[in-house]
C-alpha positions, 0 to 999 in steps of 0.5 A: 752147616755152620762153620766150626772152629777147625774150619775157621782156623784153616781158613785164617791160616790160608788167608795169612799165607797169601802175599797180599795179606802182608801188603794190605797190612802194610798199606793200613799201617797195621800188623797182620795179626791186627788185620786178622783180628775180630777187633775193628780198625781205627777210623784212619786205618779204615780210610787207608784200607778203603784206598788200598788196591792191595787190600781190595785184591786180598779181599777178593782172594778171600772171597774166592776161598770162602766160596769154596768152603762148605760152611754157611758163614764163609759162603755168605762172606763170598757174597759181601762186596768190597763196598759192603766190607768197607761200609762194615769197617766204617761202622765197626770203627766207631768206638763203643760207648760205655753203656747200652742204649735204654730199651725204652728209648730204642722202642720210642725211636722205632715207634717214631719210624712207625709214624713216619709219613714215608713208611707206608709209601715205602712199603707200598711202592717197594712191595714190602707191605705184604712182606711185612704183614705176612712176616716173610723175608723180603725178596731181592726184587723188593729190596732193589725196588726200595733202593730206588724209591724216594720214600724209602731213601727218606725213611732211612735218612729219618732213621739216621736222624733218630739215631743221631739224637740218641746219647752215646750208647750201644745197640745190643743184639745176639751178644753183639754191640754197635754204637748207635751213632755208627748208622751215620757212616752207612749210605742207603745203598750199602744198607740195602746191600746188607739187607739183601744179604740178611734176607738171603741168609734168613731163607737159606737154613733153619735155624737162621744163618745168623744163629752164631755158634761160639766157635765161629763168633771170633772170625765172623762176628764183625760181619754180623754187626751189619746184620744187627744194624739191618735188623734194628732199623727194619723195625726189628721184624727180621727174626733171628730164628726160623719164623721171620720177624719179631714185630708183635701183632700190636706193632704191626697193627699200629703200623697198618692203622691210618695216622 
């Protein structure tokens, strides 16, 4: 069951009553209202949040409360580690560009990754090859194998290089926006962490865990931005509905064909 407006309101109200909420806001140089807002902090505020023991302790309290919730998005929040949360903030703090990325440029960038010599070894060694061809969610074990595979690490670095060559523009998906250059702020380990959460969520319910209702968007949208990032950089084969994967048959055929 997805979170609704009343559940979100109750959760936010309980969050503001925790003493560490104001301590974290003070450490970040922000008002409590700004800390609870879906608007991302500024880069210097993110640095202060990341270094604050009060903010980390408050986040852990929020996770405990989220775990007791009966709705899906809050339960997912309980699986977000502190390092994952900081990684999200570093991505979200990159200011949005004035325009969206040109779709043909995005497709060209993805095609570059399809031709990357590291892609097939990454898929093969990690076991993601069968996952990709069968259009099924990757397992935790496969993603953990990818985490330690040099080919997957290099593929991610090359994806960052592709993103760096874009003009200042935003990736747009499911109504969420992210500056394409924000990928530079993500380490491969944190990328895999979020990929594991996305994969777990995709298999938890149908429609997908990330089919966000308007009532939950204001509270949970920031954490979904990282899911959008994972979706885009995994060749867009993470689908946002019951059937997993948006890659077309032609795209998969190109991927599986010899260079």
